[in-house]
N, CA, C and O atoms as a GROMACS GRO file, in nm:
protein
  500
    1UNK      N    1   1.015  -3.661  -4.498
    1UNK     CA    2   0.950  -3.689  -4.371
    1UNK      C    3   0.804  -3.648  -4.383
    1UNK      O    4   0.773  -3.535  -4.420
    2UNK      N    5   0.716  -3.739  -4.353
    2UNK     CA    6   0.574  -3.706  -4.361
    2UNK      C    7   0.524  -3.654  -4.227
    2UNK      O    8   0.600  -3.651  -4.130
    3UNK      N    9   0.400  -3.613  -4.221
    3UNK     CA   10   0.343  -3.550  -4.102
    3UNK      C   11   0.341  -3.645  -3.983
    3UNK      O   12   0.352  -3.599  -3.869
    4UNK      N   13   0.328  -3.773  -4.004
    4UNK     CA   14   0.323  -3.867  -3.892
    4UNK      C   15   0.460  -3.887  -3.830
    4UNK      O   16   0.470  -3.935  -3.717
    5UNK      N   17   0.568  -3.852  -3.902
    5UNK     CA   18   0.702  -3.868  -3.849
    5UNK      C   19   0.760  -3.735  -3.798
    5UNK      O   20   0.877  -3.730  -3.761
    6UNK      N   21   0.682  -3.632  -3.796
    6UNK     CA   22   0.729  -3.500  -3.752
    6UNK      C   23   0.765  -3.504  -3.605
    6UNK      O   24   0.707  -3.579  -3.526
    7UNK      N   25   0.862  -3.421  -3.569
    7UNK     CA   26   0.907  -3.412  -3.431
    7UNK      C   27   0.801  -3.344  -3.346
    7UNK      O   28   0.740  -3.245  -3.385
    8UNK      N   29   0.780  -3.399  -3.232
    8UNK     CA   30   0.686  -3.342  -3.137
    8UNK      C   31   0.759  -3.320  -3.005
    8UNK      O   32   0.832  -3.408  -2.961
    9UNK      N   33   0.740  -3.202  -2.941
    9UNK     CA   34   0.807  -3.179  -2.813
    9UNK      C   35   0.771  -3.283  -2.708
    9UNK      O   36   0.850  -3.309  -2.618
   10UNK      N   37   0.655  -3.342  -2.717
   10UNK     CA   38   0.617  -3.442  -2.618
   10UNK      C   39   0.698  -3.570  -2.633
   10UNK      O   40   0.704  -3.650  -2.540
   11UNK      N   41   0.760  -3.590  -2.750
   11UNK     CA   42   0.843  -3.708  -2.769
   11UNK      C   43   0.978  -3.692  -2.700
   11UNK      O   44   1.040  -3.791  -2.661
   12UNK      N   45   1.024  -3.569  -2.685
   12UNK     CA   46   1.154  -3.545  -2.626
   12UNK      C   47   1.156  -3.582  -2.479
   12UNK      O   48   1.251  -3.645  -2.432
   13UNK      N   49   1.056  -3.546  -2.406
   13UNK     CA   50   1.051  -3.578  -2.264
   13UNK      C   51   0.906  -3.589  -2.222
   13UNK      O   52   0.823  -3.504  -2.252
   14UNK      N   53   0.879  -3.691  -2.154
   14UNK     CA   54   0.746  -3.714  -2.102
   14UNK      C   55   0.754  -3.721  -1.950
   14UNK      O   56   0.846  -3.785  -1.898
   15UNK      N   57   0.661  -3.658  -1.878
   15UNK     CA   58   0.666  -3.664  -1.732
   15UNK      C   59   0.658  -3.807  -1.678
   15UNK      O   60   0.696  -3.833  -1.564
   16UNK      N   61   0.608  -3.899  -1.758
   16UNK     CA   62   0.600  -4.037  -1.711
   16UNK      C   63   0.735  -4.107  -1.717
   16UNK      O   64   0.753  -4.211  -1.654
   17UNK      N   65   0.832  -4.050  -1.792
   17UNK     CA   66   0.965  -4.108  -1.796
   17UNK      C   67   1.036  -4.085  -1.663
   17UNK      O   68   1.022  -3.980  -1.601
   18UNK      N   69   1.111  -4.184  -1.623
   18UNK     CA   70   1.182  -4.173  -1.496
   18UNK      C   71   1.301  -4.078  -1.511
   18UNK      O   72   1.367  -4.077  -1.615
   19UNK      N   73   1.327  -4.001  -1.410
   19UNK     CA   74   1.442  -3.912  -1.406
   19UNK      C   75   1.554  -3.991  -1.341
   19UNK      O   76   1.548  -4.018  -1.221
   20UNK      N   77   1.655  -4.027  -1.416
   20UNK     CA   78   1.758  -4.118  -1.367
   20UNK      C   79   1.848  -4.049  -1.265
   20UNK      O   80   1.863  -3.927  -1.267
   21UNK      N   81   1.908  -4.127  -1.175
   21UNK     CA   82   2.001  -4.070  -1.077
   21UNK      C   83   2.120  -4.002  -1.143
   21UNK      O   84   2.173  -3.904  -1.091
   22UNK      N   85   2.162  -4.053  -1.257
   22UNK     CA   86   2.276  -3.994  -1.326
   22UNK      C   87   2.241  -3.857  -1.382
   22UNK      O   88   2.324  -3.766  -1.378
   23UNK      N   89   2.119  -3.841  -1.435
   23UNK     CA   90   2.075  -3.709  -1.482
   23UNK      C   91   2.065  -3.611  -1.366
   23UNK      O   92   2.105  -3.495  -1.377
   24UNK      N   93   2.011  -3.658  -1.256
   24UNK     CA   94   1.999  -3.573  -1.138
   24UNK      C   95   2.137  -3.532  -1.087
   24UNK      O   96   2.158  -3.417  -1.049
   25UNK      N   97   2.230  -3.626  -1.085
   25UNK     CA   98   2.367  -3.597  -1.042
   25UNK      C   99   2.430  -3.492  -1.133
   25UNK      O  100   2.493  -3.398  -1.085
   26UNK      N  101   2.413  -3.507  -1.263
   26UNK     CA  102   2.470  -3.411  -1.357
   26UNK      C  103   2.414  -3.271  -1.337
   26UNK      O  104   2.489  -3.173  -1.341
   27UNK      N  105   2.284  -3.262  -1.315
   27UNK     CA  106   2.221  -3.132  -1.292
   27UNK      C  107   2.273  -3.068  -1.164
   27UNK      O  108   2.307  -2.950  -1.162
   28UNK      N  109   2.277  -3.146  -1.057
   28UNK     CA  110   2.324  -3.092  -0.929
   28UNK      C  111   2.473  -3.059  -0.933
   28UNK      O  112   2.517  -2.966  -0.866
   29UNK      N  113   2.550  -3.133  -1.011
   29UNK     CA  114   2.693  -3.106  -1.022
   29UNK      C  115   2.721  -2.970  -1.085
   29UNK      O  116   2.818  -2.904  -1.050
   30UNK      N  117   2.636  -2.929  -1.177
   30UNK     CA  118   2.651  -2.796  -1.239
   30UNK      C  119   2.637  -2.687  -1.134
   30UNK      O  120   2.715  -2.591  -1.133
   31UNK      N  121   2.538  -2.701  -1.047
   31UNK     CA  122   2.519  -2.602  -0.941
   31UNK      C  123   2.635  -2.605  -0.841
   31UNK      O  124   2.680  -2.501  -0.793
   32UNK      N  125   2.682  -2.724  -0.811
   32UNK     CA  126   2.794  -2.738  -0.719
   32UNK      C  127   2.919  -2.672  -0.774
   32UNK      O  128   2.989  -2.601  -0.701
   33UNK      N  129   2.947  -2.692  -0.900
   33UNK     CA  130   3.064  -2.632  -0.963
   33UNK      C  131   3.054  -2.479  -0.963
   33UNK      O  132   3.152  -2.411  -0.932
   34UNK      N  133   2.939  -2.427  -0.997
   34UNK     CA  134   2.919  -2.282  -0.997
   34UNK      C  135   2.935  -2.224  -0.857
   34UNK      O  136   3.001  -2.122  -0.839
   35UNK      N  137   2.875  -2.290  -0.759
   35UNK     CA  138   2.884  -2.242  -0.621
   35UNK      C  139   3.028  -2.251  -0.569
   35UNK      O  140   3.072  -2.162  -0.497
   36UNK      N  141   3.101  -2.356  -0.606
   36UNK     CA  142   3.241  -2.368  -0.565
   36UNK      C  143   3.324  -2.255  -0.624
   36UNK      O  144   3.408  -2.198  -0.554
   37UNK      N  145   3.302  -2.222  -0.749
   37UNK     CA  146   3.374  -2.113  -0.813
   37UNK      C  147   3.345  -1.980  -0.745
   37UNK      O  148   3.437  -1.903  -0.717
   38UNK      N  149   3.219  -1.953  -0.720
   38UNK     CA  150   3.181  -1.828  -0.653
   38UNK      C  151   3.244  -1.821  -0.514
   38UNK      O  152   3.294  -1.716  -0.474
   39UNK      N  153   3.241  -1.930  -0.442
   39UNK     CA  154   3.298  -1.933  -0.307
   39UNK      C  155   3.447  -1.906  -0.309
   39UNK      O  156   3.497  -1.827  -0.229
   40UNK      N  157   3.519  -1.969  -0.400
   40UNK     CA  158   3.664  -1.948  -0.407
   40UNK      C  159   3.698  -1.804  -0.447
   40UNK      O  160   3.794  -1.747  -0.395
   41UNK      N  161   3.621  -1.747  -0.537
   41UNK     CA  162   3.645  -1.607  -0.577
   41UNK      C  163   3.623  -1.514  -0.458
   41UNK      O  164   3.700  -1.421  -0.436
   42UNK      N  165   3.517  -1.538  -0.381
   42UNK     CA  166   3.489  -1.454  -0.264
   42UNK      C  167   3.599  -1.469  -0.159
   42UNK      O  168   3.641  -1.369  -0.099
   43UNK      N  169   3.646  -1.590  -0.135
   43UNK     CA  170   3.752  -1.613  -0.037
   43UNK      C  171   3.881  -1.544  -0.080
   43UNK      O  172   3.946  -1.476   0.000
   44UNK      N  173   3.917  -1.561  -0.206
   44UNK     CA  174   4.040  -1.497  -0.256
   44UNK      C  175   4.027  -1.345  -0.250
   44UNK      O  176   4.122  -1.277  -0.210
   45UNK      N  177   3.912  -1.292  -0.287
   45UNK     CA  178   3.891  -1.147  -0.282
   45UNK      C  179   3.901  -1.096  -0.138
   45UNK      O  180   3.954  -0.987  -0.115
   46UNK      N  181   3.851  -1.173  -0.043
   46UNK     CA  182   3.856  -1.130   0.097
   46UNK      C  183   4.001  -1.123   0.146
   46UNK      O  184   4.040  -1.027   0.213
   47UNK      N  185   4.080  -1.225   0.113
   47UNK     CA  186   4.215  -1.230   0.166
   47UNK      C  187   4.313  -1.138   0.095
   47UNK      O  188   4.409  -1.093   0.157
   48UNK      N  189   4.293  -1.107  -0.033
   48UNK     CA  190   4.389  -1.022  -0.103
   48UNK      C  191   4.337  -0.879  -0.124
   48UNK      O  192   4.406  -0.797  -0.185
   49UNK      N  193   4.220  -0.850  -0.074
   49UNK     CA  194   4.163  -0.718  -0.092
   49UNK      C  195   4.246  -0.613  -0.017
   49UNK      O  196   4.285  -0.634   0.098
   50UNK      N  197   4.274  -0.500  -0.083
   50UNK     CA  198   4.349  -0.394  -0.015
   50UNK      C  199   4.263  -0.317   0.086
   50UNK      O  200   4.314  -0.241   0.168
   51UNK      N  201   4.131  -0.338   0.078
   51UNK     CA  202   4.041  -0.270   0.171
   51UNK      C  203   4.021  -0.357   0.294
   51UNK      O  204   3.984  -0.473   0.282
   52UNK      N  205   4.046  -0.301   0.409
   52UNK     CA  206   4.028  -0.376   0.532
   52UNK      C  207   3.895  -0.338   0.594
   52UNK      O  208   3.871  -0.223   0.631
   53UNK      N  209   3.810  -0.438   0.605
   53UNK     CA  210   3.679  -0.414   0.663
   53UNK      C  211   3.693  -0.411   0.814
   53UNK      O  212   3.780  -0.477   0.871
   54UNK      N  213   3.609  -0.335   0.877
   54UNK     CA  214   3.615  -0.327   1.022
   54UNK      C  215   3.480  -0.356   1.084
   54UNK      O  216   3.376  -0.339   1.021
   55UNK      N  217   3.483  -0.401   1.207
   55UNK     CA  218   3.363  -0.420   1.287
   55UNK      C  219   3.262  -0.516   1.228
   55UNK      O  220   3.293  -0.631   1.198
   56UNK      N  221   3.141  -0.464   1.211
   56UNK     CA  222   3.028  -0.545   1.164
   56UNK      C  223   3.048  -0.591   1.020
   56UNK      O  224   3.011  -0.703   0.986
   57UNK      N  225   3.105  -0.507   0.935
   57UNK     CA  226   3.129  -0.545   0.796
   57UNK      C  227   3.224  -0.664   0.786
   57UNK      O  228   3.203  -0.754   0.705
   58UNK      N  229   3.327  -0.664   0.867
   58UNK     CA  230   3.422  -0.774   0.869
   58UNK      C  231   3.353  -0.903   0.914
   58UNK      O  232   3.375  -1.009   0.855
   59UNK      N  233   3.272  -0.895   1.017
   59UNK     CA  234   3.200  -1.013   1.066
   59UNK      C  235   3.103  -1.064   0.960
   59UNK      O  236   3.091  -1.185   0.940
   60UNK      N  237   3.033  -0.974   0.892
   60UNK     CA  238   2.939  -1.016   0.787
   60UNK      C  239   3.011  -1.084   0.672
   60UNK      O  240   2.962  -1.184   0.619
   61UNK      N  241   3.127  -1.032   0.634
   61UNK     CA  242   3.205  -1.095   0.526
   61UNK      C  243   3.248  -1.235   0.566
   61UNK      O  244   3.240  -1.328   0.486
   62UNK      N  245   3.293  -1.251   0.689
   62UNK     CA  246   3.333  -1.383   0.738
   62UNK      C  247   3.213  -1.478   0.743
   62UNK      O  248   3.224  -1.596   0.708
   63UNK      N  249   3.101  -1.427   0.786
   63UNK     CA  250   2.980  -1.508   0.794
   63UNK      C  251   2.936  -1.553   0.654
   63UNK      O  252   2.894  -1.668   0.635
   64UNK      N  253   2.945  -1.464   0.556
   64UNK     CA  254   2.908  -1.498   0.418
   64UNK      C  255   3.002  -1.604   0.363
   64UNK      O  256   2.957  -1.700   0.299
   65UNK      N  257   3.132  -1.590   0.387
   65UNK     CA  258   3.229  -1.688   0.340
   65UNK      C  259   3.201  -1.826   0.401
   65UNK      O  260   3.201  -1.926   0.330
   66UNK      N  261   3.177  -1.830   0.529
   66UNK     CA  262   3.151  -1.958   0.596
   66UNK      C  263   3.018  -2.017   0.547
   66UNK      O  264   3.007  -2.138   0.531
   67UNK      N  265   2.920  -1.934   0.524
   67UNK     CA  266   2.792  -1.981   0.472
   67UNK      C  267   2.804  -2.038   0.332
   67UNK      O  268   2.745  -2.142   0.301
   68UNK      N  269   2.882  -1.970   0.247
   68UNK     CA  270   2.904  -2.020   0.111
   68UNK      C  271   2.978  -2.154   0.113
   68UNK      O  272   2.946  -2.244   0.036
   69UNK      N  273   3.077  -2.167   0.201
   69UNK     CA  274   3.149  -2.294   0.211
   69UNK      C  275   3.058  -2.406   0.260
   69UNK      O  276   3.063  -2.518   0.208
   70UNK      N  277   2.975  -2.376   0.359
   70UNK     CA  278   2.881  -2.478   0.409
   70UNK      C  279   2.782  -2.518   0.299
   70UNK      O  280   2.751  -2.636   0.284
   71UNK      N  281   2.732  -2.422   0.224
   71UNK     CA  282   2.638  -2.452   0.116
   71UNK      C  283   2.706  -2.535   0.007
   71UNK      O  284   2.645  -2.626  -0.049
   72UNK      N  285   2.831  -2.504  -0.023
   72UNK     CA  286   2.906  -2.581  -0.123
   72UNK      C  287   2.922  -2.725  -0.079
   72UNK      O  288   2.903  -2.817  -0.159
   73UNK      N  289   2.956  -2.746   0.048
   73UNK     CA  290   2.971  -2.882   0.099
   73UNK      C  291   2.838  -2.955   0.094
   73UNK      O  292   2.832  -3.072   0.057
   74UNK      N  293   2.731  -2.888   0.132
   74UNK     CA  294   2.599  -2.951   0.129
   74UNK      C  295   2.560  -2.993  -0.012
   74UNK      O  296   2.515  -3.105  -0.034
   75UNK      N  297   2.576  -2.903  -0.109
   75UNK     CA  298   2.540  -2.935  -0.247
   75UNK      C  299   2.629  -3.044  -0.305
   75UNK      O  300   2.583  -3.128  -0.382
   76UNK      N  301   2.756  -3.044  -0.268
   76UNK     CA  302   2.847  -3.149  -0.315
   76UNK      C  303   2.804  -3.284  -0.258
   76UNK      O  304   2.802  -3.385  -0.329
   77UNK      N  305   2.769  -3.286  -0.132
   77UNK     CA  306   2.727  -3.411  -0.068
   77UNK      C  307   2.596  -3.462  -0.128
   77UNK      O  308   2.585  -3.581  -0.158
   78UNK      N  309   2.498  -3.374  -0.146
   78UNK     CA  310   2.371  -3.420  -0.203
   78UNK      C  311   2.387  -3.462  -0.348
   78UNK      O  312   2.318  -3.552  -0.395
   79UNK      N  313   2.477  -3.396  -0.420
   79UNK     CA  314   2.504  -3.434  -0.558
   79UNK      C  315   2.563  -3.575  -0.563
   79UNK      O  316   2.519  -3.658  -0.643
   80UNK      N  317   2.660  -3.603  -0.479
   80UNK     CA  318   2.721  -3.736  -0.474
   80UNK      C  319   2.621  -3.840  -0.426
   80UNK      O  320   2.624  -3.955  -0.471
   81UNK      N  321   2.535  -3.802  -0.337
   81UNK     CA  322   2.437  -3.895  -0.281
   81UNK      C  323   2.340  -3.946  -0.388
   81UNK      O  324   2.288  -4.057  -0.375
   82UNK      N  325   2.317  -3.868  -0.492
   82UNK     CA  326   2.228  -3.911  -0.601
   82UNK      C  327   2.280  -4.039  -0.668
   82UNK      O  328   2.202  -4.121  -0.714
   83UNK      N  329   2.412  -4.055  -0.672
   83UNK     CA  330   2.469  -4.172  -0.736
   83UNK      C  331   2.441  -4.300  -0.658
   83UNK      O  332   2.448  -4.409  -0.714
   84UNK      N  333   2.410  -4.289  -0.530
   84UNK     CA  334   2.378  -4.408  -0.451
   84UNK      C  335   2.246  -4.471  -0.494
   84UNK      O  336   2.219  -4.586  -0.459
   85UNK      N  337   2.165  -4.398  -0.569
   85UNK     CA  338   2.038  -4.451  -0.616
   85UNK      C  339   2.054  -4.541  -0.738
   85UNK      O  340   1.956  -4.598  -0.786
   86UNK      N  341   2.175  -4.555  -0.789
   86UNK     CA  342   2.200  -4.645  -0.902
   86UNK      C  343   2.204  -4.788  -0.850
   86UNK      O  344   2.274  -4.818  -0.753
   87UNK      N  345   2.128  -4.876  -0.914
   87UNK     CA  346   2.125  -5.016  -0.874
   87UNK      C  347   2.263  -5.080  -0.892
   87UNK      O  348   2.328  -5.060  -0.994
   88UNK      N  349   2.304  -5.153  -0.793
   88UNK     CA  350   2.430  -5.229  -0.795
   88UNK      C  351   2.550  -5.139  -0.827
   88UNK      O  352   2.635  -5.175  -0.909
   89UNK      N  353   2.557  -5.025  -0.763
   89UNK     CA  354   2.665  -4.930  -0.788
   89UNK      C  355   2.801  -4.991  -0.755
   89UNK      O  356   2.897  -4.972  -0.829
   90UNK      N  357   2.808  -5.065  -0.645
   90UNK     CA  358   2.937  -5.119  -0.601
   90UNK      C  359   2.960  -5.264  -0.642
   90UNK      O  360   3.072  -5.314  -0.628
   91UNK      N  361   2.859  -5.331  -0.693
   91UNK     CA  362   2.876  -5.473  -0.727
   91UNK      C  363   2.884  -5.499  -0.877
   91UNK      O  364   2.946  -5.598  -0.917
   92UNK      N  365   2.827  -5.416  -0.960
   92UNK     CA  366   2.825  -5.437  -1.103
   92UNK      C  367   2.946  -5.367  -1.167
   92UNK      O  368   2.966  -5.247  -1.145
   93UNK      N  369   3.024  -5.439  -1.243
   93UNK     CA  370   3.143  -5.384  -1.307
   93UNK      C  371   3.109  -5.278  -1.411
   93UNK      O  372   3.194  -5.193  -1.442
   94UNK      N  373   2.989  -5.280  -1.466
   94UNK     CA  374   2.949  -5.180  -1.566
   94UNK      C  375   2.933  -5.042  -1.503
   94UNK      O  376   2.933  -4.942  -1.575
   95UNK      N  377   2.919  -5.034  -1.373
   95UNK     CA  378   2.902  -4.906  -1.304
   95UNK      C  379   3.035  -4.852  -1.251
   95UNK      O  380   3.037  -4.775  -1.155
   96UNK      N  381   3.145  -4.890  -1.312
   96UNK     CA  382   3.277  -4.850  -1.264
   96UNK      C  383   3.295  -4.698  -1.266
   96UNK      O  384   3.346  -4.641  -1.170
   97UNK      N  385   3.254  -4.632  -1.374
   97UNK     CA  386   3.270  -4.486  -1.383
   97UNK      C  387   3.185  -4.415  -1.280
   97UNK      O  388   3.230  -4.319  -1.217
   98UNK      N  389   3.062  -4.460  -1.262
   98UNK     CA  390   2.973  -4.398  -1.163
   98UNK      C  391   3.028  -4.418  -1.022
   98UNK      O  392   3.021  -4.328  -0.939
   99UNK      N  393   3.082  -4.538  -0.996
   99UNK     CA  394   3.140  -4.566  -0.864
   99UNK      C  395   3.260  -4.475  -0.838
   99UNK      O  396   3.274  -4.420  -0.729
  100UNK      N  397   3.345  -4.460  -0.939
  100UNK     CA  398   3.460  -4.371  -0.924
  100UNK      C  399   3.415  -4.227  -0.903
  100UNK      O  400   3.473  -4.155  -0.821
  101UNK      N  401   3.313  -4.186  -0.976
  101UNK     CA  402   3.260  -4.050  -0.960
  101UNK      C  403   3.206  -4.028  -0.820
  101UNK      O  404   3.226  -3.922  -0.760
  102UNK      N  405   3.137  -4.129  -0.767
  102UNK     CA  406   3.085  -4.119  -0.630
  102UNK      C  407   3.200  -4.106  -0.530
  102UNK      O  408   3.196  -4.019  -0.443
  103UNK      N  409   3.300  -4.191  -0.543
  103UNK     CA  410   3.412  -4.187  -0.448
  103UNK      C  411   3.489  -4.055  -0.458
  103UNK      O  412   3.533  -4.002  -0.356
  104UNK      N  413   3.505  -4.002  -0.579
  104UNK     CA  414   3.572  -3.872  -0.594
  104UNK      C  415   3.487  -3.759  -0.535
  104UNK      O  416   3.540  -3.664  -0.478
  105UNK      N  417   3.355  -3.769  -0.549
  105UNK     CA  418   3.266  -3.670  -0.489
  105UNK      C  419   3.274  -3.670  -0.338
  105UNK      O  420   3.275  -3.564  -0.275
  106UNK      N  421   3.280  -3.789  -0.280
  106UNK     CA  422   3.293  -3.800  -0.134
  106UNK      C  423   3.429  -3.745  -0.089
  106UNK      O  424   3.437  -3.674   0.011
  107UNK      N  425   3.535  -3.778  -0.164
  107UNK     CA  426   3.667  -3.726  -0.131
  107UNK      C  427   3.669  -3.574  -0.140
  107UNK      O  428   3.726  -3.507  -0.054
  108UNK      N  429   3.605  -3.517  -0.243
  108UNK     CA  430   3.599  -3.372  -0.256
  108UNK      C  431   3.521  -3.310  -0.140
  108UNK      O  432   3.557  -3.202  -0.093
  109UNK      N  433   3.416  -3.377  -0.095
  109UNK     CA  434   3.340  -3.327   0.021
  109UNK      C  435   3.427  -3.325   0.146
  109UNK      O  436   3.421  -3.230   0.224
  110UNK      N  437   3.509  -3.428   0.164
  110UNK     CA  438   3.599  -3.433   0.280
  110UNK      C  439   3.703  -3.323   0.270
  110UNK      O  440   3.734  -3.256   0.370
  111UNK      N  441   3.758  -3.302   0.151
  111UNK     CA  442   3.857  -3.196   0.132
  111UNK      C  443   3.795  -3.059   0.157
  111UNK      O  444   3.856  -2.974   0.221
  112UNK      N  445   3.672  -3.038   0.108
  112UNK     CA  446   3.603  -2.911   0.134
  112UNK      C  447   3.576  -2.891   0.282
  112UNK      O  448   3.584  -2.779   0.332
  113UNK      N  449   3.545  -2.998   0.354
  113UNK     CA  450   3.523  -2.987   0.498
  113UNK      C  451   3.652  -2.947   0.569
  113UNK      O  452   3.650  -2.863   0.659
  114UNK      N  453   3.764  -3.006   0.529
  114UNK     CA  454   3.893  -2.965   0.584
  114UNK      C  455   3.924  -2.820   0.552
  114UNK      O  456   3.976  -2.746   0.636
  115UNK      N  457   3.891  -2.778   0.430
  115UNK     CA  458   3.910  -2.639   0.389
  115UNK      C  459   3.822  -2.546   0.472
  115UNK      O  460   3.864  -2.437   0.511
  116UNK      N  461   3.699  -2.589   0.499
  116UNK     CA  462   3.608  -2.510   0.584
  116UNK      C  463   3.668  -2.490   0.723
  116UNK      O  464   3.665  -2.380   0.777
  117UNK      N  465   3.722  -2.597   0.781
  117UNK     CA  466   3.783  -2.587   0.914
  117UNK      C  467   3.905  -2.495   0.911
  117UNK      O  468   3.924  -2.415   1.002
  118UNK      N  469   3.988  -2.506   0.807
  118UNK     CA  470   4.105  -2.422   0.794
  118UNK      C  471   4.067  -2.275   0.778
  118UNK      O  472   4.121  -2.188   0.846
  119UNK      N  473   3.974  -2.247   0.688
  119UNK     CA  474   3.931  -2.109   0.665
  119UNK      C  475   3.864  -2.054   0.792
  119UNK      O  476   3.885  -1.938   0.828
  120UNK      N  477   3.784  -2.136   0.860
  120UNK     CA  478   3.723  -2.092   0.984
  120UNK      C  479   3.827  -2.054   1.088
  120UNK      O  480   3.813  -1.954   1.158
  121UNK      N  481   3.932  -2.135   1.098
  121UNK     CA  482   4.041  -2.104   1.192
  121UNK      C  483   4.110  -1.974   1.152
  121UNK      O  484   4.139  -1.891   1.238
  122UNK      N  485   4.135  -1.956   1.023
  122UNK     CA  486   4.204  -1.836   0.976
  122UNK      C  487   4.119  -1.711   0.995
  122UNK      O  488   4.171  -1.603   1.024
  123UNK      N  489   3.989  -1.725   0.977
  123UNK     CA  490   3.902  -1.608   0.987
  123UNK      C  491   3.871  -1.567   1.130
  123UNK      O  492   3.867  -1.448   1.160
  124UNK      N  493   3.851  -1.663   1.218
  124UNK     CA  494   3.801  -1.629   1.351
  124UNK      C  495   3.905  -1.641   1.462
  124UNK      O  496   3.880  -1.595   1.573
  125UNK      N  497   4.019  -1.701   1.435
  125UNK     CA  498   4.118  -1.716   1.543
  125UNK      C  499   4.251  -1.659   1.504
  125UNK      O  500   4.345  -1.663   1.584
   0.00000   0.00000   0.00000
């Protein structure tokens, strides 16, 4: 390999290159997955913890759990919404995987919303 063929960091990514909706979806999905895991661990820890919180601490724990669930739903929805920026998502057969991913993301958002309502009922009523 001669000097003119050497790798340059500017060849890997240029700010003038478009950031595709699929790349954006993948990046946001990583955060959504991490936040979902953290939220589930906190919920499980709250319900099986041998320590019973009282008063203000109990309310703060419930508020944190509900906030984490709301944030998870928001990030899941915005992550799925990125796929809508793909041209001909629902009409082109080549976009079948992306379309399925979008529909599964929306379904997961609906399931998380139902889970939020259930956990809210369990925590506050």
